[in-house]
Backbone as CSV, one residue per row, in Angstrom:
resi,resn,N_x,N_y,N_z,CA_x,CA_y,CA_z,C_x,C_y,C_z
1,UNK,-11.070,-61.659,6.159,-10.995,-61.133,7.518,-11.398,-59.663,7.580
2,UNK,-10.960,-58.899,6.569,-11.293,-57.479,6.560,-12.804,-57.247,6.467
3,UNK,-13.493,-58.077,5.693,-14.943,-57.933,5.553,-15.626,-58.160,6.896
4,UNK,-15.156,-59.154,7.625,-15.719,-59.425,8.950,-15.504,-58.232,9.870
5,UNK,-14.319,-57.641,9.782,-14.016,-56.491,10.626,-14.853,-55.269,10.257
6,UNK,-15.233,-55.150,8.994,-16.132,-54.062,8.596,-17.499,-54.224,9.259
7,UNK,-17.976,-55.450,9.287,-19.258,-55.720,9.959,-19.136,-55.436,11.454
8,UNK,-18.029,-55.899,12.036,-17.788,-55.655,13.461,-17.741,-54.156,13.742
9,UNK,-17.136,-53.386,12.832,-17.030,-51.935,13.029,-18.410,-51.305,13.186
10,UNK,-19.364,-51.704,12.329,-20.706,-51.136,12.444,-21.349,-51.506,13.775
11,UNK,-21.298,-52.792,14.124,-21.959,-53.225,15.348,-21.262,-52.680,16.601
12,UNK,-19.951,-52.482,16.512,-19.232,-51.848,17.614,-19.710,-50.417,17.789
13,UNK,-19.793,-49.691,16.673,-20.274,-48.318,16.742,-21.715,-48.219,17.197
14,UNK,-22.518,-49.238,16.883,-23.945,-49.182,17.183,-24.273,-49.491,18.644
15,UNK,-23.276,-49.878,19.438,-23.537,-50.076,20.870,-24.038,-48.761,21.455
16,UNK,-25.282,-48.705,21.896,-25.870,-47.424,22.337,-25.489,-47.086,23.776
17,UNK,-24.267,-46.644,23.954,-23.734,-46.403,25.298,-24.628,-45.478,26.114
18,UNK,-24.979,-44.347,25.531,-25.804,-43.389,26.257,-27.157,-43.950,26.622
19,UNK,-27.746,-44.706,25.714,-29.052,-45.309,25.981,-28.956,-46.316,27.119
20,UNK,-27.906,-47.136,27.120,-27.735,-48.147,28.166,-27.480,-47.503,29.528
21,UNK,-26.699,-46.430,29.531,-26.465,-45.701,30.783,-27.782,-45.125,31.300
22,UNK,-28.598,-44.628,30.384,-29.895,-44.100,30.779,-30.808,-45.173,31.344
23,UNK,-30.806,-46.328,30.706,-31.636,-47.433,31.195,-31.222,-47.836,32.610
24,UNK,-29.921,-47.831,32.851,-29.433,-48.190,34.190,-29.931,-47.197,35.238
25,UNK,-30.140,-45.958,34.815,-30.653,-44.928,35.723,-32.176,-44.800,35.632
26,UNK,-32.811,-45.783,34.966,-34.270,-45.770,34.776,-34.741,-44.541,34.016
27,UNK,-33.933,-44.116,33.034,-34.274,-42.962,32.202,-34.156,-43.369,30.736
28,UNK,-35.166,-43.035,29.953,-35.096,-43.265,28.512,-34.487,-42.027,27.879
29,UNK,-33.185,-42.085,27.591,-32.476,-40.911,27.090,-33.038,-40.427,25.764
30,UNK,-33.686,-41.324,25.019,-34.265,-40.944,23.731,-35.455,-39.997,23.893
31,UNK,-35.998,-39.954,25.127,-37.144,-39.094,25.395,-36.777,-37.904,26.268
32,UNK,-35.492,-37.724,26.487,-35.029,-36.632,27.332,-34.200,-35.644,26.514
33,UNK,-34.292,-34.362,26.847,-33.518,-33.342,26.144,-33.802,-33.367,24.658
34,UNK,-32.753,-33.514,23.875,-32.900,-33.544,22.419,-33.127,-34.952,21.892
35,UNK,-33.117,-35.942,22.775,-33.344,-37.312,22.341,-32.118,-38.005,21.797
36,UNK,-30.977,-37.384,21.904,-29.736,-37.981,21.432,-29.122,-38.865,22.510
37,UNK,-28.372,-39.873,22.079,-27.662,-40.725,23.030,-26.260,-40.198,23.311
38,UNK,-25.945,-39.010,22.833,-24.606,-38.457,22.985,-24.259,-38.072,24.412
39,UNK,-22.970,-37.863,24.632,-22.456,-37.604,25.973,-23.042,-36.344,26.600
40,UNK,-23.236,-35.294,25.813,-23.730,-34.038,26.379,-25.156,-34.181,26.885
41,UNK,-25.987,-34.902,26.150,-27.362,-35.119,26.601,-27.389,-35.961,27.867
42,UNK,-26.519,-36.966,27.927,-26.414,-37.782,29.135,-25.900,-36.942,30.288
43,UNK,-24.865,-36.115,30.027,-24.286,-35.227,31.047,-25.375,-34.354,31.650
44,UNK,-26.176,-33.740,30.797,-27.194,-32.810,31.270,-28.365,-33.515,31.940
45,UNK,-28.747,-34.670,31.384,-29.943,-35.348,31.860,-29.689,-36.217,33.089
46,UNK,-28.544,-36.909,33.093,-28.275,-37.876,34.161,-27.199,-37.399,35.115
47,UNK,-26.070,-36.927,34.563,-25.007,-36.449,35.449,-23.675,-36.338,34.751
48,UNK,-22.745,-35.620,35.384,-21.435,-35.379,34.788,-20.620,-36.653,34.666
49,UNK,-20.659,-37.484,35.708,-19.886,-38.731,35.680,-20.379,-39.631,34.556
50,UNK,-21.687,-39.757,34.442,-22.263,-40.597,33.398,-21.966,-40.040,32.009
51,UNK,-22.051,-38.716,31.871,-21.752,-38.099,30.586,-20.307,-38.294,30.181
52,UNK,-19.396,-38.164,31.137,-17.975,-38.379,30.865,-17.710,-39.835,30.483
53,UNK,-18.405,-40.745,31.151,-18.256,-42.168,30.838,-18.710,-42.454,29.409
54,UNK,-19.854,-41.903,29.016,-20.379,-42.119,27.668,-19.418,-41.563,26.626
55,UNK,-18.887,-40.364,26.877,-17.934,-39.778,25.937,-16.720,-40.682,25.760
56,UNK,-16.192,-41.181,26.862,-15.002,-42.025,26.812,-15.261,-43.310,26.041
57,UNK,-16.375,-43.963,26.320,-16.687,-45.223,25.639,-16.948,-44.991,24.157
58,UNK,-17.670,-43.931,23.836,-17.938,-43.639,22.424,-16.644,-43.348,21.672
59,UNK,-15.721,-42.652,22.313,-14.422,-42.402,21.698,-13.663,-43.713,21.492
60,UNK,-13.702,-44.583,22.486,-13.000,-45.869,22.402,-13.581,-46.734,21.288
61,UNK,-14.876,-46.634,21.053,-15.488,-47.408,19.963,-14.836,-47.062,18.628
62,UNK,-14.682,-45.776,18.357,-14.065,-45.359,17.106,-12.616,-45.770,17.029
63,UNK,-11.895,-45.573,18.111,-10.485,-45.921,18.162,-10.276,-47.426,17.956
64,UNK,-11.088,-48.242,18.629,-10.940,-49.702,18.552,-11.208,-50.236,17.155
65,UNK,-12.240,-49.714,16.504,-12.581,-50.200,15.156,-11.422,-50.004,14.186
66,UNK,-10.748,-48.867,14.277,-9.629,-48.600,13.369,-8.415,-49.432,13.745
67,UNK,-8.126,-49.552,15.033,-6.987,-50.353,15.461,-7.148,-51.814,15.054
68,UNK,-8.372,-52.337,15.143,-8.616,-53.716,14.735,-8.319,-53.904,13.254
69,UNK,-8.798,-52.960,12.446,-8.572,-53.077,11.006,-7.086,-52.924,10.677
70,UNK,-6.413,-52.004,11.330,-4.995,-51.805,11.062,-4.142,-52.978,11.528
71,UNK,-4.666,-53.746,12.483,-3.894,-54.865,13.013,-3.891,-56.074,12.083
72,UNK,-4.788,-56.073,11.120,-4.842,-57.187,10.181,-3.565,-57.193,9.346
73,UNK,-2.888,-58.304,9.296,-1.580,-58.339,8.624,-1.558,-59.165,7.347
74,UNK,-2.720,-59.689,6.911,-2.708,-60.488,5.689,-2.188,-59.698,4.490
75,UNK,-2.660,-58.471,4.355,-2.231,-57.676,3.211,-0.765,-57.278,3.333
76,UNK,-0.308,-57.075,4.570,1.093,-56.747,4.772,1.990,-57.919,4.372
77,UNK,1.521,-59.138,4.667,2.293,-60.327,4.296,2.400,-60.431,2.782
78,UNK,1.291,-60.155,2.099,1.304,-60.209,0.641,2.309,-59.212,0.084
79,UNK,2.331,-58.000,0.654,3.247,-56.973,0.153,4.701,-57.365,0.384
80,UNK,4.976,-58.089,1.469,6.347,-58.467,1.770,6.885,-59.534,0.817
81,UNK,6.008,-60.427,0.343,6.493,-61.506,-0.515,6.527,-61.095,-1.979
82,UNK,6.107,-59.873,-2.267,6.112,-59.405,-3.642,7.274,-58.438,-3.849
83,UNK,7.956,-58.572,-4.977,9.064,-57.676,-5.305,8.651,-56.596,-6.293
84,UNK,7.379,-56.590,-6.652,6.895,-55.622,-7.630,6.338,-54.425,-6.888
85,UNK,6.979,-53.282,-7.041,6.597,-52.101,-6.267,5.164,-51.684,-6.529
86,UNK,4.694,-51.810,-7.767,3.326,-51.401,-8.081,2.319,-52.260,-7.331
87,UNK,2.638,-53.555,-7.190,1.753,-54.440,-6.452,1.723,-54.042,-4.981
88,UNK,2.888,-53.701,-4.443,2.966,-53.287,-3.052,2.149,-52.029,-2.816
89,UNK,2.216,-51.091,-3.770,1.450,-49.856,-3.651,-0.044,-50.150,-3.701
90,UNK,-0.456,-51.046,-4.611,-1.866,-51.389,-4.729,-2.381,-52.067,-3.469
91,UNK,-1.554,-52.940,-2.878,-1.945,-53.629,-1.659,-2.108,-52.636,-0.514
92,UNK,-1.181,-51.701,-0.398,-1.262,-50.686,0.652,-2.495,-49.816,0.464
93,UNK,-2.785,-49.439,-0.779,-3.973,-48.627,-1.050,-5.237,-49.380,-0.677
94,UNK,-5.280,-50.679,-0.981,-6.451,-51.495,-0.644,-6.629,-51.561,0.868
95,UNK,-5.527,-51.728,1.576,-5.597,-51.774,3.041,-6.132,-50.456,3.598
96,UNK,-5.710,-49.332,3.029,-6.190,-48.033,3.490,-7.693,-47.891,3.271
97,UNK,-8.193,-48.436,2.171,-9.630,-48.352,1.913,-10.432,-49.183,2.899
98,UNK,-9.866,-50.312,3.349,-10.535,-51.091,4.396,-10.586,-50.292,5.696
99,UNK,-9.519,-49.580,6.003,-9.500,-48.726,7.188,-10.545,-47.629,7.054
100,UNK,-10.637,-47.043,5.880,-11.646,-46.016,5.608,-13.058,-46.580,5.794
101,UNK,-13.270,-47.789,5.312,-14.575,-48.425,5.469,-14.931,-48.621,6.929
102,UNK,-13.948,-49.049,7.725,-14.187,-49.232,9.156,-14.507,-47.903,9.824
103,UNK,-13.797,-46.848,9.426,-14.042,-45.519,9.988,-15.467,-45.058,9.704
104,UNK,-15.909,-45.272,8.488,-17.259,-44.858,8.112,-18.324,-45.661,8.856
105,UNK,-18.135,-46.975,8.917,-19.172,-47.838,9.490,-19.279,-47.695,11.001
106,UNK,-18.145,-47.522,11.696,-18.238,-47.366,13.146,-18.924,-46.052,13.490
107,UNK,-18.679,-45.011,12.702,-19.317,-43.716,12.947,-20.792,-43.765,12.578
108,UNK,-21.092,-44.432,11.478,-22.484,-44.589,11.070,-23.266,-45.368,12.112
109,UNK,-22.639,-46.421,12.646,-23.296,-47.214,13.671,-23.609,-46.396,14.910
110,UNK,-22.704,-45.502,15.279,-22.937,-44.652,16.447,-24.119,-43.714,16.218
111,UNK,-24.221,-43.176,15.023,-25.285,-42.219,14.724,-26.617,-42.893,14.430
112,UNK,-26.558,-44.097,13.878,-27.782,-44.811,13.493,-27.677,-46.256,13.982
113,UNK,-27.915,-46.419,15.280,-27.783,-47.744,15.891,-28.980,-48.634,15.558
114,UNK,-28.687,-49.835,15.095,-29.752,-50.782,14.754,-30.482,-51.277,16.000
115,UNK,-29.907,-51.072,17.173,-30.503,-51.564,18.412,-31.559,-50.614,18.970
116,UNK,-31.567,-49.372,18.529,-32.534,-48.391,19.059,-33.220,-47.662,17.894
117,UNK,-33.691,-48.471,16.929,-34.459,-47.939,15.795,-33.672,-46.909,14.988
118,UNK,-32.376,-47.160,14.825,-31.485,-46.332,14.009,-31.432,-44.879,14.480
119,UNK,-31.443,-44.738,15.798,-31.190,-43.438,16.412,-29.817,-43.494,17.065
120,UNK,-29.313,-42.355,17.534,-27.995,-42.365,18.149,-27.494,-40.982,18.481
121,UNK,-26.167,-40.841,18.512,-25.545,-39.563,18.838,-25.182,-38.776,17.595
122,UNK,-24.354,-37.758,17.787,-24.020,-36.857,16.687,-22.623,-37.054,16.127
123,UNK,-21.999,-38.164,16.499,-20.778,-38.663,15.838,-19.474,-38.003,16.268
124,UNK,-19.521,-36.952,17.062,-18.291,-36.228,17.369,-17.311,-37.066,18.187
125,UNK,-17.777,-37.715,19.247,-16.874,-38.482,20.103,-16.291,-39.677,19.369
126,UNK,-17.141,-40.434,18.694,-16.656,-41.590,17.940,-15.741,-41.145,16.807
127,UNK,-16.090,-40.049,16.158,-15.242,-39.514,15.095,-13.871,-39.093,15.617
128,UNK,-13.833,-38.556,16.832,-12.549,-38.187,17.421,-11.703,-39.427,17.682
129,UNK,-12.358,-40.508,18.117,-11.631,-41.753,18.320,-11.018,-42.269,17.031
130,UNK,-11.771,-42.185,15.951,-11.256,-42.567,14.637,-10.051,-41.708,14.266
131,UNK,-10.198,-40.407,14.457,-9.147,-39.472,14.055,-7.871,-39.663,14.868
132,UNK,-7.996,-40.047,16.122,-6.821,-40.262,16.955,-5.900,-41.338,16.365
133,UNK,-6.495,-42.308,15.679,-5.688,-43.361,15.057,-5.205,-42.932,13.676
134,UNK,-6.060,-42.303,12.902,-5.678,-41.911,11.546,-4.589,-40.843,11.551
135,UNK,-4.722,-39.866,12.447,-3.726,-38.790,12.514,-3.877,-38.103,13.869
136,UNK,-3.066,-38.523,14.835,-3.220,-38.003,16.194,-2.899,-36.514,16.278
137,UNK,-2.011,-36.025,15.391,-1.699,-34.600,15.416,-2.915,-33.765,15.027
138,UNK,-3.636,-34.221,14.014,-4.848,-33.524,13.600,-5.904,-33.613,14.702
139,UNK,-5.985,-34.765,15.356,-6.951,-34.940,16.440,-6.695,-33.938,17.560
140,UNK,-5.436,-33.776,17.943,-5.100,-32.820,18.995,-5.355,-31.385,18.543
141,UNK,-5.024,-31.113,17.268,-5.295,-29.785,16.734,-6.782,-29.483,16.701
142,UNK,-7.581,-30.495,16.334,-9.035,-30.322,16.279,-9.597,-30.059,17.668
143,UNK,-9.081,-30.783,18.651,-9.547,-30.564,20.020,-9.177,-29.162,20.501
144,UNK,-7.963,-28.736,20.175,-7.545,-27.392,20.560,-8.428,-26.324,19.936
145,UNK,-8.782,-26.509,18.659,-9.666,-25.568,17.980,-11.044,-25.570,18.612
146,UNK,-11.543,-26.758,18.942,-12.854,-26.859,19.588,-12.863,-26.114,20.909
147,UNK,-11.835,-26.326,21.705,-11.759,-25.686,23.015,-11.689,-24.169,22.880
148,UNK,-10.874,-23.697,21.937,-10.717,-22.254,21.757,-12.022,-21.603,21.316
149,UNK,-12.737,-22.244,20.400,-13.989,-21.663,19.907,-15.109,-21.766,20.933
150,UNK,-15.080,-22.794,21.776,-16.068,-22.879,22.856,-15.859,-21.732,23.842
151,UNK,-14.609,-21.465,24.185,-14.303,-20.360,25.094,-14.725,-19.029,24.470
152,UNK,-14.533,-18.905,23.143,-14.832,-17.647,22.464,-16.333,-17.406,22.323
153,UNK,-17.062,-18.434,21.862,-18.484,-18.247,21.552,-19.429,-18.932,22.536
154,UNK,-18.913,-19.814,23.371,-19.707,-20.527,24.375,-20.853,-21.314,23.756
155,UNK,-20.654,-21.809,22.536,-21.677,-22.597,21.854,-21.028,-23.850,21.274
156,UNK,-21.342,-25.008,21.845,-20.655,-26.234,21.449,-20.984,-26.668,20.024
157,UNK,-22.191,-26.388,19.567,-22.564,-26.818,18.217,-21.747,-26.075,17.163
158,UNK,-21.553,-24.766,17.369,-20.724,-24.002,16.439,-19.314,-24.570,16.417
159,UNK,-18.782,-24.850,17.598,-17.429,-25.394,17.693,-17.314,-26.730,16.975
160,UNK,-18.284,-27.614,17.185,-18.243,-28.929,16.558,-18.284,-28.830,15.040
161,UNK,-19.111,-27.933,14.522,-19.215,-27.808,13.076,-17.982,-27.138,12.471
162,UNK,-17.427,-26.170,13.161,-16.197,-25.547,12.675,-15.049,-26.556,12.647
163,UNK,-14.959,-27.368,13.678,-13.930,-28.405,13.720,-14.138,-29.408,12.592
164,UNK,-15.395,-29.758,12.337,-15.694,-30.698,11.243,-15.202,-30.150,9.909
165,UNK,-15.346,-28.847,9.708,-14.867,-28.222,8.468,-13.342,-28.184,8.430
166,UNK,-12.733,-27.942,9.583,-11.282,-27.760,9.647,-10.507,-29.066,9.496
167,UNK,-11.071,-30.171,9.944,-10.318,-31.430,9.985,-9.798,-31.864,8.614
168,UNK,-10.619,-31.905,7.552,-10.064,-32.298,6.246,-8.943,-31.378,5.781
169,UNK,-9.054,-30.090,6.105,-7.999,-29.137,5.731,-6.709,-29.469,6.475
170,UNK,-6.839,-29.770,7.763,-5.666,-30.147,8.557,-5.051,-31.447,8.046
171,UNK,-5.889,-32.365,7.586,-5.384,-33.629,7.037,-4.544,-33.367,5.787
172,UNK,-4.983,-32.428,4.973,-4.230,-32.078,3.762,-2.891,-31.451,4.123
173,UNK,-2.905,-30.515,5.076,-1.677,-29.819,5.448,-0.672,-30.745,6.129
174,UNK,-1.140,-31.816,6.748,-0.219,-32.755,7.393,0.141,-33.911,6.463
175,UNK,-0.232,-33.789,5.192,0.131,-34.774,4.162,-0.340,-36.188,4.515
176,UNK,-1.557,-36.284,5.011,-2.148,-37.584,5.308,-2.477,-38.308,4.005
177,UNK,-2.563,-39.631,4.040,-2.968,-40.365,2.829,-4.288,-39.833,2.289
178,UNK,-4.413,-39.789,0.986,-5.611,-39.214,0.369,-6.877,-39.945,0.784
179,UNK,-6.767,-41.260,1.000,-7.946,-42.022,1.431,-8.405,-41.577,2.815
180,UNK,-7.464,-41.315,3.708,-7.817,-40.869,5.048,-8.394,-39.453,5.018
181,UNK,-7.845,-38.625,4.165,-8.391,-37.273,4.017,-9.822,-37.336,3.489
182,UNK,-10.041,-38.253,2.557,-11.383,-38.414,1.983,-12.398,-38.805,3.058
183,UNK,-12.047,-39.763,3.920,-13.024,-40.212,4.917,-13.287,-39.130,5.951
184,UNK,-12.287,-38.307,6.275,-12.552,-37.220,7.215,-13.505,-36.200,6.600
185,UNK,-13.415,-36.025,5.286,-14.360,-35.138,4.598,-15.779,-35.708,4.685
186,UNK,-15.911,-37.005,4.447,-17.226,-37.656,4.514,-17.786,-37.587,5.934
187,UNK,-16.961,-37.896,6.911,-17.420,-37.882,8.296,-17.748,-36.467,8.758
188,UNK,-17.040,-35.482,8.236,-17.352,-34.094,8.571,-18.745,-33.715,8.085
189,UNK,-19.083,-34.182,6.891,-20.435,-33.940,6.372,-21.473,-34.594,7.272
190,UNK,-21.176,-35.817,7.733,-22.105,-36.520,8.621,-22.296,-35.755,9.927
191,UNK,-21.207,-35.269,10.503,-21.296,-34.518,11.760,-22.142,-33.261,11.573
192,UNK,-21.897,-32.535,10.497,-22.669,-31.314,10.245,-24.137,-31.651,9.997
193,UNK,-24.389,-32.722,9.268,-25.775,-33.148,9.020,-26.478,-33.495,10.328
194,UNK,-25.782,-34.164,11.219,-26.373,-34.543,12.497,-26.638,-33.311,13.377
195,UNK,-26.006,-32.199,13.067,-26.226,-30.963,13.816,-27.232,-30.045,13.123
196,UNK,-27.990,-30.560,12.191,-28.893,-29.691,11.433,-29.939,-29.023,12.325
197,UNK,-30.394,-29.703,13.391,-31.346,-29.067,14.305,-30.685,-27.897,15.041
198,UNK,-29.386,-28.015,15.302,-28.665,-26.910,15.940,-28.580,-25.710,15.013
199,UNK,-28.419,-25.977,13.710,-28.388,-24.881,12.744,-29.701,-24.112,12.761
200,UNK,-30.805,-24.848,12.887,-32.110,-24.185,12.964,-32.187,-23.289,14.199
201,UNK,-31.707,-23.787,15.336,-31.760,-23.000,16.559,-30.808,-21.807,16.507
202,UNK,-29.676,-21.972,15.817,-28.756,-20.844,15.651,-29.415,-19.728,14.854
203,UNK,-30.138,-20.101,13.801,-30.843,-19.105,12.993,-31.934,-18.407,13.803
204,UNK,-32.545,-19.164,14.726,-33.625,-18.603,15.537,-33.110,-17.886,16.781
205,UNK,-31.815,-17.999,17.030,-31.230,-17.370,18.207,-31.555,-18.072,19.503
206,UNK,-31.894,-19.357,19.437,-32.280,-20.104,20.645,-31.274,-21.192,21.018
207,UNK,-30.145,-21.216,20.339,-29.139,-22.235,20.657,-28.529,-21.951,22.029
208,UNK,-28.390,-22.983,22.874,-27.878,-22.764,24.231,-26.402,-22.408,24.242
209,UNK,-25.993,-21.678,25.262,-24.589,-21.343,25.459,-24.111,-21.974,26.758
210,UNK,-22.811,-22.016,26.917,-22.246,-22.552,28.135,-21.296,-21.530,28.748
211,UNK,-21.157,-21.597,30.065,-20.126,-20.833,30.743,-18.959,-21.790,30.936
212,UNK,-18.093,-21.834,29.933,-17.038,-22.821,29.804,-17.660,-24.192,29.841
213,UNK,-17.472,-25.004,30.885,-18.016,-26.349,30.869,-19.325,-26.480,31.639
214,UNK,-19.865,-25.360,32.109,-21.149,-25.425,32.795,-22.250,-25.223,31.764
215,UNK,-22.960,-26.276,31.435,-23.955,-26.246,30.360,-25.293,-25.722,30.888
216,UNK,-25.867,-24.820,30.134,-27.167,-24.300,30.514,-28.233,-25.384,30.395
217,UNK,-29.252,-25.279,31.188,-30.379,-26.193,31.093,-31.239,-25.763,29.901
218,UNK,-31.184,-26.589,28.867,-31.937,-26.245,27.658,-32.269,-27.522,26.923
219,UNK,-33.470,-27.661,26.493,-33.939,-28.919,25.946,-33.214,-29.307,24.677
220,UNK,-32.769,-28.337,23.884,-32.188,-28.675,22.602,-30.683,-28.744,22.597
221,UNK,-30.072,-29.072,23.725,-28.614,-29.069,23.813,-27.948,-29.957,22.772
222,UNK,-26.803,-29.500,22.244,-26.056,-30.272,21.263,-25.311,-31.408,21.919
223,UNK,-25.350,-32.591,21.284,-24.656,-33.763,21.811,-23.542,-34.191,20.922
224,UNK,-22.650,-35.088,21.474,-21.627,-35.769,20.675,-22.259,-36.946,19.985
C-alpha cells in the first residue's frame, strides 16, 4: 500500500494547478512572466484571486500526500502485535521513511510535472504543505520568518531561500525525527536550486521588489 501511495504522491504533486488555471483564462502560463506555474506568476499574470487559489491548492497537494501516507495503519498494526521493542522501533523508522518518500515525490512532482514536459513551480507552496504535517510549529515559524524578511528586504526570492536554509535548523531545535529533518534539508536544496535564476538576478541587481504584497511588474518574478 505504501508503494502505491508513493506513486500517488508524485502524480498528486504533478497536477499543474497554475497551468490549468491559465488554460481556463486562455493563457499559457509557461510562456508568461518567468514561465513558472507557481502562485506568484499566476497572481501577476492572471490575477490575485487566481494566484491565491493556486497557492492554496499547491499547499493542499503537499499536505494531502503526507496525510495519506501517515494514515496507512498496516505498519502500526505490526508494531502493536509485536512485543519486541527493537522491532517496534524498526517498524516506526520504516514508516517514517515512507513519509519522507511521499514528501520528496509530491514536491518533485510539483516542480517537474510529467503533464507539462517536466516543468512546474518552485516548490515553496507544496513544501509548506508538507511541513505543516511534519511539524506545524516549524511551518508557522518559517512563515513568520518569511513575512519578516519580506517586510525588511521586499524581495520574495531572498525570503524563500533564507526560509529554506532555516527550516532544517528549526527541525533540529524542535527535536523532530531525524528522517523528517533529513527530508527538509533535501527539499530546502530543491527550493534553492529552483531559485537559481533569482540568484542570477540578485547578482545583477535586477531582482524585483515588492511594496509588502503589491508585486512590481517584472518579467522575472519569483514564484512558489
